[in-house]
C-alpha positions as CSV (number, residue, x, y, z in Angstrom):
1,M,13.9,6.0,-19.4
2,A,13.3,9.5,-18.6
3,K,12.2,10.4,-15.0
4,I,10.1,13.4,-14.1
5,L,9.3,14.6,-10.5
6,V,6.2,16.8,-10.4
7,A,6.0,18.9,-7.1
8,C,3.4,21.1,-5.4
9,G,3.0,22.7,-2.0
10,A,1.2,19.6,-0.4
11,G,2.2,16.9,-3.0
12,I,-1.4,16.0,-3.4
13,A,-4.0,18.1,-5.5
14,T,-2.1,20.4,-7.8
15,S,0.6,17.9,-8.5
16,T,-1.9,15.3,-9.5
17,M,-3.5,17.8,-11.8
18,A,-0.3,18.8,-13.3
19,S,1.0,15.3,-13.5
20,N,-2.3,14.3,-15.4
21,K,-2.0,17.2,-18.0
22,L,1.7,16.4,-18.5
23,K,0.9,12.6,-19.3
24,E,-2.1,13.7,-21.3
25,G,0.2,16.1,-23.3
26,L,3.1,13.6,-23.7
27,K,0.6,10.9,-24.9
28,E,-0.9,13.3,-27.4
29,R,2.5,13.9,-28.8
30,G,3.6,10.1,-28.8
31,K,6.4,10.9,-26.2
32,L,4.8,9.2,-23.0
33,Q,6.4,5.8,-23.8
34,G,9.5,5.4,-21.6
35,V,8.7,8.3,-19.2
36,T,8.0,8.0,-15.6
37,I,6.1,10.7,-13.7
38,D,6.2,10.8,-9.9
39,Q,4.9,13.4,-7.5
40,C,5.9,14.7,-4.2
41,K,5.9,18.0,-1.9
42,V,8.1,20.7,-2.8
43,A,9.8,20.3,0.5
44,E,11.0,16.8,-0.5
45,V,12.4,18.0,-4.0
46,A,15.8,18.5,-2.7
47,S,15.9,15.0,-1.3
48,K,14.5,13.4,-4.2
49,A,15.9,15.2,-7.1
50,Q,18.9,13.3,-7.6
51,G,16.8,10.3,-8.8
52,Y,15.2,12.5,-11.7
53,D,15.9,13.9,-15.1
54,L,13.5,17.1,-14.7
55,I,11.4,18.7,-12.1
56,V,7.9,20.3,-12.9
57,S,6.8,22.4,-10.1
58,T,3.9,24.7,-9.3
59,T,5.8,26.6,-6.6
60,Q,9.3,27.8,-6.0
61,V,11.9,25.0,-6.0
62,P,14.9,25.3,-3.7
63,S,17.9,27.0,-5.6
64,R,20.3,24.2,-4.3
65,V,18.3,21.7,-6.7
66,E,20.5,21.4,-9.7
67,K,18.2,19.5,-12.0
68,P,16.3,21.4,-14.8
69,V,13.0,22.8,-13.6
70,V,9.8,23.5,-15.6
71,N,7.3,26.0,-14.4
72,G,4.2,23.8,-13.5
73,I,1.5,26.5,-13.4
74,P,0.4,26.0,-17.1
75,F,-0.6,22.6,-16.2
76,L,-3.0,24.2,-13.6
77,T,-4.2,27.3,-15.6
78,G,-4.1,26.0,-19.2
79,V,-2.3,29.4,-20.1
80,G,1.0,28.3,-22.2
81,L,0.3,24.5,-21.6
82,D,1.6,23.6,-25.1
83,D,4.7,25.6,-24.6
84,A,5.3,23.9,-21.1
85,I,5.0,20.4,-22.7
86,E,7.3,21.3,-25.5
87,E,9.8,22.6,-22.8
88,V,9.6,19.3,-21.1
89,I,10.1,17.4,-24.3
90,E,13.0,19.6,-25.5
91,K,14.8,19.5,-22.0
92,L,14.5,15.6,-22.0
93,D,15.5,15.5,-25.5
94,L,12.3,13.2,-26.1
């Protein structure tokens, strides 16, 4: 079971959008099975990161977070979206 934490500034709008795009992209590639995706505010990442395998963030993540981080902006803009999804798949070895 791979656990992904999607973070944005407020933990509501953009993280929901990014989370939905990520789920859609993983599903299209047959990689969604066994993946859990949760959302939070970027301010909560440091305290929650330990329970996750990967962070996808639309904003800067505190440097003390030791989990792999994928830039979440492509999930909002669509620019580089396929590359971002492939990066998630690669980092999680899905």
